[in-house]
Residue frames as qw, qx, qy, qz and C-alpha x, y, z in Angstrom:
[[0.008, 0.894, 0.448, 0.012, -0.05, 0.03, -0.01],
 [0.402, 0.453, -0.004, 0.796, 1.52, 3.32, -1.11],
 [0.293, -0.493, -0.449, 0.685, 1.92, 6.05, 1.39],
 [0.155, 0.909, 0.340, -0.186, 0.41, 9.55, 1.09],
 [0.566, 0.361, 0.160, 0.723, 2.29, 11.77, -1.42],
 [0.207, -0.824, -0.290, 0.440, 2.45, 14.92, 0.75],
 [0.289, -0.332, 0.332, 0.834, 4.78, 16.56, -1.87],
 [0.069, 0.318, 0.731, 0.600, 2.16, 16.11, -4.51],
 [0.180, -0.789, -0.584, 0.066, -0.67, 17.51, -2.25],
 [0.301, -0.654, -0.078, 0.690, 1.55, 20.53, -1.38],
 [0.222, -0.096, 0.506, 0.828, 2.29, 21.24, -4.98],
 [0.015, -0.537, -0.772, -0.339, -1.37, 20.83, -5.95],
 [0.234, -0.797, -0.490, 0.263, -2.42, 23.29, -3.25],
 [0.227, -0.648, 0.119, 0.717, 0.01, 25.99, -4.30],
 [0.149, 0.034, 0.602, 0.784, -0.85, 25.86, -8.01],
 [0.449, 0.228, 0.072, -0.861, -3.96, 27.50, -9.57],
 [0.230, -0.112, -0.911, -0.324, -6.50, 24.53, -10.02],
 [0.544, -0.480, -0.423, -0.543, -9.91, 23.63, -8.99],
 [0.730, -0.362, -0.517, 0.263, -8.81, 21.94, -5.78],
 [0.480, -0.146, -0.312, 0.807, -6.71, 24.77, -4.56],
 [0.148, -0.352, -0.170, -0.909, -9.07, 27.48, -5.53],
 [0.640, -0.476, -0.515, -0.315, -11.81, 25.63, -3.61],
 [0.668, -0.305, -0.453, 0.506, -9.57, 25.14, -0.57],
 [0.249, 0.030, -0.159, 0.955, -8.61, 28.83, -0.47],
 [0.323, -0.398, -0.270, -0.815, -12.15, 30.13, -0.89],
 [0.715, -0.505, -0.475, -0.092, -13.54, 27.78, 1.76],
 [0.599, -0.196, -0.360, 0.688, -10.60, 28.89, 4.12],
 [0.072, 0.222, 0.044, 0.971, -11.31, 32.55, 3.37],
 [0.530, -0.493, -0.392, -0.567, -15.14, 31.99, 4.18],
 [0.728, -0.401, -0.507, 0.229, -14.16, 30.31, 7.45],
 [0.484, -0.113, -0.233, 0.836, -11.63, 32.92, 8.60],
 [0.088, -0.254, -0.117, -0.956, -13.61, 35.91, 7.49],
 [0.571, -0.484, -0.533, -0.395, -16.83, 34.33, 9.00],
 [0.653, -0.406, -0.500, 0.399, -15.21, 33.78, 12.41],
 [0.265, -0.001, -0.137, 0.954, -13.95, 37.44, 12.49],
 [0.257, -0.305, -0.329, -0.856, -17.32, 38.77, 11.39],
 [0.575, -0.469, -0.663, -0.098, -19.28, 36.62, 13.86],
 [0.444, -0.362, -0.463, 0.676, -17.68, 38.38, 16.81],
 [0.020, 0.032, -0.062, -0.997, -18.57, 41.83, 15.31],
 [0.382, -0.314, -0.570, -0.656, -22.06, 40.74, 14.41],
 [0.508, -0.490, -0.696, 0.132, -23.09, 39.53, 17.89],
 [0.282, -0.419, -0.289, 0.813, -22.09, 43.06, 19.16],
 [0.304, 0.813, 0.494, -0.046, -24.31, 44.59, 16.50],
 [0.243, -0.576, 0.235, 0.744, -21.52, 46.51, 14.79],
 [0.457, 0.642, -0.119, -0.604, -21.91, 48.08, 11.24],
 [0.577, 0.419, -0.659, -0.240, -19.89, 45.31, 9.54],
 [0.761, -0.286, 0.460, -0.356, -20.72, 41.80, 10.60],
 [0.742, -0.114, 0.653, 0.099, -20.53, 38.18, 9.63],
 [0.726, 0.550, 0.370, 0.182, -21.27, 38.53, 5.81],
 [0.216, 0.966, -0.143, 0.016, -19.21, 41.74, 5.38],
 [0.358, -0.688, 0.623, 0.104, -16.09, 40.31, 6.82],
 [0.764, 0.104, 0.629, 0.096, -16.60, 37.12, 4.91],
 [0.570, 0.787, 0.228, 0.064, -16.99, 38.93, 1.63],
 [0.035, 0.931, -0.362, -0.025, -13.86, 41.16, 2.21],
 [0.478, -0.485, 0.720, 0.134, -11.74, 37.99, 2.90],
 [0.746, 0.372, 0.548, 0.063, -13.21, 36.15, -0.07],
 [0.426, 0.899, 0.094, -0.020, -12.59, 39.14, -2.32],
 [0.119, -0.842, 0.518, 0.087, -9.04, 39.71, -1.33],
 [0.648, -0.200, 0.719, 0.151, -8.36, 35.89, -1.78],
 [0.709, 0.553, 0.426, 0.102, -9.73, 36.00, -5.26],
 [0.207, 0.948, -0.224, -0.097, -7.54, 39.06, -6.07],
 [0.342, -0.621, 0.700, 0.088, -4.44, 36.99, -5.06],
 [0.720, 0.172, 0.662, 0.117, -5.62, 33.83, -7.03],
 [0.587, 0.789, 0.181, 0.009, -6.17, 36.06, -10.07],
 [0.021, -0.880, 0.453, 0.143, -2.67, 37.57, -9.49],
 [0.542, -0.363, 0.745, 0.138, -1.14, 34.10, -9.46],
 [0.712, 0.442, 0.545, 0.024, -3.08, 33.07, -12.41],
 [0.364, 0.922, -0.082, -0.098, -2.01, 36.07, -14.43],
 [0.215, -0.750, 0.617, 0.099, 1.70, 35.41, -13.46],
 [0.575, -0.128, 0.799, 0.123, 1.56, 31.76, -14.54],
 [0.591, 0.637, 0.492, -0.047, -0.54, 32.39, -17.71],
 [0.362, 0.927, 0.044, 0.084, 0.86, 35.48, -19.11],
 [0.745, -0.435, 0.162, 0.479, 4.63, 34.59, -18.67],
 [0.586, 0.381, 0.281, 0.657, 5.56, 36.80, -21.69],
 [0.076, -0.834, -0.134, -0.529, 4.55, 39.90, -20.01],
 [0.342, 0.241, -0.543, 0.728, 6.21, 41.71, -17.27],
 [0.548, -0.627, -0.346, -0.433, 3.53, 41.24, -14.51],
 [0.026, -0.423, 0.618, -0.662, 4.20, 42.46, -10.81],
 [0.490, -0.291, -0.820, -0.050, 2.69, 39.69, -8.59],
 [0.252, -0.332, -0.553, 0.721, 2.33, 42.28, -5.66],
 [0.031, -0.154, -0.191, -0.969, 0.43, 44.97, -7.53],
 [0.484, -0.431, -0.507, -0.568, -3.07, 43.86, -7.04],
 [0.611, -0.458, -0.581, 0.281, -2.59, 42.93, -3.46],
 [0.277, -0.100, -0.208, 0.933, -1.10, 46.43, -2.78],
 [0.276, -0.303, -0.281, -0.868, -4.35, 47.94, -4.12],
 [0.623, -0.474, -0.604, -0.149, -6.39, 45.77, -1.78],
 [0.562, -0.243, -0.441, 0.656, -4.39, 46.97, 1.19],
 [0.094, -0.084, -0.072, 0.989, -4.86, 50.51, 0.43],
 [0.337, -0.282, -0.442, -0.782, -8.35, 50.37, -1.02],
 [0.484, -0.493, -0.723, 0.024, -9.97, 48.61, 2.01],
 [0.214, -0.160, -0.352, 0.897, -9.27, 51.87, 3.91],
 [0.279, -0.152, -0.271, -0.909, -12.27, 53.32, 2.16],
 [0.642, -0.351, -0.634, -0.250, -14.50, 50.52, 3.49],
 [0.541, -0.286, -0.591, 0.526, -13.06, 50.71, 6.85],
 [0.077, 0.026, -0.152, 0.985, -13.47, 54.47, 7.10],
 [0.468, -0.328, -0.334, -0.750, -17.20, 54.21, 6.54],
 [0.653, -0.429, -0.623, 0.041, -17.61, 52.09, 9.77],
 [0.412, -0.160, -0.383, 0.811, -15.90, 54.83, 11.90],
 [0.139, -0.767, -0.392, -0.489, -18.41, 57.42, 13.23],
 [0.127, 0.074, -0.419, 0.896, -18.24, 60.37, 15.77],
 [0.203, -0.665, -0.718, -0.041, -21.49, 60.47, 17.80],
 [0.110, -0.833, -0.192, -0.508, -23.04, 63.67, 19.02],
 [0.649, -0.759, 0.052, 0.000, -21.30, 63.04, 22.33],
 [0.192, 0.794, -0.577, -0.015, -17.88, 62.98, 20.66],
 [0.774, -0.237, 0.586, -0.048, -17.67, 59.27, 21.04],
 [0.340, 0.520, -0.659, -0.423, -15.56, 57.55, 18.39],
 [0.802, 0.014, 0.551, -0.228, -17.05, 54.12, 17.31],
 [0.864, 0.486, 0.059, -0.115, -16.06, 51.57, 14.74],
 [0.016, -0.776, 0.627, 0.067, -12.18, 51.59, 15.16],
 [0.517, -0.254, 0.815, -0.058, -12.13, 47.93, 15.97],
 [0.722, 0.495, 0.449, -0.177, -14.47, 47.07, 13.13],
 [0.463, 0.851, -0.221, -0.113, -12.34, 49.02, 10.64],
 [0.173, -0.631, 0.756, 0.013, -9.21, 47.29, 11.90],
 [0.652, 0.049, 0.742, -0.147, -10.92, 43.98, 11.71],
 [0.685, 0.682, 0.169, -0.195, -11.90, 44.63, 8.05],
 [0.250, 0.827, -0.496, -0.085, -8.31, 45.49, 7.19],
 [0.271, -0.435, 0.858, -0.027, -6.88, 42.28, 8.80],
 [0.750, 0.289, 0.541, -0.247, -9.62, 40.36, 7.09],
 [0.621, 0.765, -0.123, -0.120, -8.34, 41.55, 3.79],
 [0.010, 0.732, -0.680, 0.021, -4.86, 40.75, 4.84],
 [0.597, -0.100, 0.781, -0.151, -5.80, 37.20, 5.67],
 [0.758, 0.540, 0.296, -0.215, -7.50, 36.90, 2.33],
 [0.385, 0.817, -0.419, -0.089, -4.32, 37.98, 0.62],
 [0.255, -0.507, 0.819, -0.083, -2.34, 35.37, 2.46],
 [0.704, 0.174, 0.660, -0.198, -4.88, 32.69, 1.78],
 [0.671, 0.693, 0.088, -0.250, -5.10, 33.71, -1.93],
 [0.270, 0.753, -0.597, -0.070, -1.42, 33.49, -2.47],
 [0.874, 0.077, -0.480, -0.001, -1.22, 30.01, -0.88],
 [0.187, 0.432, -0.629, 0.618, 0.44, 31.08, 2.33],
 [0.679, -0.407, -0.526, -0.313, -1.71, 28.72, 4.24],
 [0.641, -0.284, -0.512, 0.497, 0.39, 28.38, 7.49],
 [0.165, 0.060, -0.152, 0.973, 0.72, 32.19, 7.76],
 [0.418, -0.341, -0.320, -0.779, -3.01, 32.71, 7.24],
 [0.701, -0.409, -0.580, -0.068, -4.03, 30.11, 9.86],
 [0.566, -0.236, -0.448, 0.651, -1.61, 31.22, 12.44],
 [0.014, 0.125, 0.003, 0.992, -2.41, 34.91, 11.79],
 [0.485, -0.393, -0.492, -0.607, -6.18, 34.11, 11.95],
 [0.675, -0.434, -0.563, 0.200, -5.92, 32.44, 15.27],
 [0.387, -0.154, -0.290, 0.862, -3.92, 35.45, 16.65],
 [0.192, -0.256, -0.183, -0.929, -6.57, 37.89, 15.26],
 [0.601, -0.464, -0.558, -0.335, -9.40, 35.81, 16.76],
 [0.594, -0.334, -0.513, 0.522, -7.66, 35.76, 20.18],
 [0.178, 0.015, -0.078, 0.981, -7.14, 39.63, 20.01],
 [0.296, -0.262, -0.365, -0.843, -10.71, 40.25, 18.94],
 [0.682, -0.411, -0.462, -0.391, -12.72, 37.91, 21.04],
 [0.787, -0.359, -0.433, 0.254, -10.72, 36.48, 24.02],
 [0.454, -0.010, -0.217, 0.864, -8.79, 39.79, 24.79],
 [0.152, -0.674, -0.334, -0.641, -11.93, 41.98, 24.91],
 [0.634, -0.695, -0.334, 0.047, -12.19, 41.62, 28.60],
 [0.673, -0.216, -0.043, 0.706, -8.60, 42.59, 29.03],
 [0.213, 0.402, 0.236, 0.859, -9.05, 45.58, 27.03],
 [0.391, -0.739, -0.357, -0.416, -12.17, 46.60, 29.08],
 [0.740, -0.529, -0.237, 0.341, -10.20, 46.06, 32.32],
 [0.562, -0.020, 0.038, 0.826, -7.42, 48.24, 31.23],
 [0.014, -0.488, -0.268, -0.831, -9.80, 51.08, 30.07],
 [0.516, -0.691, -0.341, -0.373, -12.01, 51.01, 33.10],
 [0.778, -0.508, -0.179, 0.323, -9.10, 50.90, 35.56],
 [0.563, 0.345, -0.024, 0.751, -6.88, 53.64, 34.26],
 [0.265, -0.441, -0.362, 0.777, -6.24, 57.01, 35.83],
 [0.114, 0.194, -0.236, -0.945, -7.81, 59.00, 32.94],
 [0.238, 0.474, 0.844, -0.076, -11.49, 58.97, 32.09],
 [0.048, -0.081, -0.357, -0.929, -13.60, 60.74, 29.38],
 [0.082, 0.477, 0.777, -0.403, -17.05, 61.69, 30.54],
 [0.045, -0.356, -0.406, -0.841, -20.03, 63.32, 28.87],
 [0.126, -0.412, -0.695, 0.575, -22.24, 65.34, 31.12],
 [0.055, -0.611, -0.434, -0.660, -25.44, 67.39, 30.74],
 [0.160, -0.201, -0.543, 0.799, -26.26, 70.08, 33.10],
 [0.087, 0.738, 0.668, 0.040, -29.80, 71.60, 33.54],
 [0.003, 0.996, 0.083, -0.029, -28.15, 75.12, 33.86],
 [0.668, 0.533, -0.243, 0.458, -24.98, 76.59, 32.86],
 [0.257, -0.777, 0.328, -0.473, -24.49, 78.16, 36.29],
 [0.906, -0.377, 0.164, -0.103, -23.76, 74.71, 37.67],
 [0.825, 0.422, -0.224, 0.300, -20.56, 74.26, 35.86],
 [0.041, 0.711, -0.448, 0.541, -18.52, 76.41, 38.33],
 [0.658, -0.459, 0.412, -0.432, -19.76, 74.42, 41.28],
 [0.990, 0.129, 0.030, -0.045, -19.04, 71.18, 39.41],
 [0.561, 0.610, -0.402, 0.390, -15.44, 72.24, 38.76],
 [0.212, -0.602, 0.547, -0.542, -14.96, 72.91, 42.46],
 [0.896, -0.191, 0.250, -0.312, -16.61, 69.53, 43.25],
 [0.889, 0.382, -0.211, 0.140, -14.06, 67.83, 40.94],
 [0.328, 0.616, -0.520, 0.492, -11.15, 69.39, 42.65],
 [0.541, -0.503, 0.439, -0.511, -12.42, 68.54, 46.15],
 [0.963, -0.027, 0.232, -0.136, -12.38, 64.87, 45.03],
 [0.436, -0.531, 0.612, 0.391, -8.64, 64.95, 43.89],
 [0.668, 0.444, 0.534, 0.268, -9.56, 64.93, 40.15],
 [0.189, -0.516, 0.286, 0.785, -7.67, 67.04, 37.66],
 [0.594, 0.715, 0.247, -0.274, -9.32, 68.45, 34.40],
 [0.573, -0.180, 0.558, 0.572, -7.14, 67.44, 31.39],
 [0.003, 0.065, 0.573, 0.817, -9.29, 68.61, 28.58],
 [0.258, 0.491, 0.667, -0.498, -12.83, 70.00, 28.17],
 [0.008, -0.189, -0.569, -0.800, -15.32, 70.69, 25.28],
 [0.271, 0.371, 0.541, -0.704, -18.51, 72.67, 25.90],
 [0.074, -0.230, -0.696, -0.677, -21.74, 72.26, 23.71],
 [0.452, -0.064, 0.179, -0.872, -25.12, 73.81, 24.05],
 [0.247, 0.088, 0.943, -0.206, -27.50, 71.18, 25.27],
 [0.306, -0.171, -0.626, -0.697, -30.95, 70.19, 23.86],
 [0.071, -0.405, -0.828, 0.381, -33.14, 69.94, 26.97],
 [0.085, -0.637, -0.468, -0.607, -36.41, 71.73, 25.91],
 [0.392, -0.836, -0.214, -0.319, -37.27, 74.75, 28.22],
 [0.726, -0.609, 0.011, 0.320, -33.92, 74.77, 29.95],
 [0.197, 0.904, -0.378, 0.001, -30.72, 76.76, 29.70],
 [0.938, -0.234, 0.237, 0.098, -28.90, 73.45, 29.42],
 [0.248, 0.808, -0.526, -0.097, -25.28, 72.79, 28.65],
 [0.998, -0.047, 0.023, 0.031, -23.20, 69.73, 27.89],
 [0.125, -0.798, 0.583, 0.082, -19.58, 69.06, 28.65],
 [0.952, 0.182, -0.213, 0.120, -17.22, 66.50, 27.19],
 [0.241, -0.861, 0.394, -0.211, -14.48, 66.36, 29.80],
 [0.794, 0.178, -0.513, 0.273, -11.24, 64.28, 30.37],
 [0.535, -0.759, 0.212, -0.305, -10.48, 63.86, 34.06],
 [0.650, 0.322, -0.630, 0.277, -7.30, 62.47, 35.66],
 [0.712, -0.683, -0.017, -0.163, -6.95, 61.04, 39.21],
 [0.033, -0.756, 0.635, -0.154, -3.73, 60.75, 41.19],
 [0.354, -0.207, 0.903, -0.125, -4.46, 57.09, 41.93],
 [0.237, -0.082, -0.849, -0.465, -6.12, 54.33, 40.02],
 [0.445, 0.194, 0.514, -0.707, -9.96, 54.50, 40.48],
 [0.288, 0.324, 0.874, 0.220, -12.48, 52.29, 38.86],
 [0.032, -0.101, -0.296, -0.949, -14.41, 54.34, 36.38],
 [0.372, -0.542, -0.697, -0.287, -17.77, 53.19, 37.52],
 [0.452, -0.593, -0.427, 0.511, -17.03, 54.60, 40.96],
 [0.194, -0.107, 0.124, 0.967, -15.86, 57.98, 39.27],
 [0.184, -0.365, -0.584, -0.702, -19.19, 58.19, 37.44],
 [0.476, -0.613, -0.631, 0.002, -21.18, 57.45, 40.59],
 [0.417, -0.398, -0.279, 0.768, -19.12, 60.04, 42.59],
 [0.056, -0.030, 0.232, 0.971, -19.73, 62.81, 39.96],
 [0.202, -0.469, -0.722, -0.468, -23.36, 62.02, 39.57],
 [0.368, -0.631, -0.575, 0.367, -23.85, 63.46, 43.04],
 [0.245, -0.083, 0.048, 0.965, -22.74, 66.91, 41.92],
 [0.247, 0.591, 0.452, -0.621, -25.37, 69.62, 41.80],
 [0.445, 0.623, -0.043, -0.641, -27.39, 70.20, 38.61],
 [0.053, -0.268, 0.872, 0.406, -26.24, 67.18, 36.60],
 [0.732, 0.240, 0.072, -0.633, -29.03, 65.94, 34.33],
 [0.975, 0.216, 0.006, -0.055, -27.18, 63.18, 32.67],
 [0.133, -0.751, 0.643, 0.068, -23.69, 61.60, 32.89],
 [0.985, 0.088, 0.148, 0.008, -21.98, 58.65, 31.21],
 [0.443, -0.505, 0.560, 0.486, -18.37, 57.56, 30.31],
 [0.678, 0.689, -0.064, -0.247, -17.30, 57.85, 26.62]]
């Protein structure tokens, strides 16, 4: 009984043929789908299908690139040209997922970064770099899914906190600043906007505060919520 010809399988998977194309597309669907699933369950702008399509599309680009290089040997074809266009072009799609809310919150950065790495995974898969794509895909999944709680812990336990606050009257800002100083908090940055509370001379602040020691952000929000005149407060 003859053994398995691993060299033959390796060569087949790195050439442009029906088997290698099918394997690459299926791997792209799997990798892109896993990345998009995490974004989808968090109801982000780009989810399961978007990530999958980006990964499949970039995979097809590199398969086409390889096919052109193997078929049109009489022409001077740069095998990296199409891939380079994908890396730069995906920025337009990623930028569309980044939004700045009315409270100066920036949302969509992780989604945009995820789309970019999904495209990079697709390029690796499309060119037949299977080991790099699988190892890289595992690392990305760990960063996006399993390290989310670590990221939250770092953000909510730091010395600097960004807060959005609405006051029912502009006159309460001065007393709020005194309240902040009394609780050993330092104002790092502040942006003032006219509020939209009907019938009130309301004002909204986006403020960055720094504490001398590490304080859980939930405690800071609870502490500041007791200040006079606050209509609404949240961390951003």
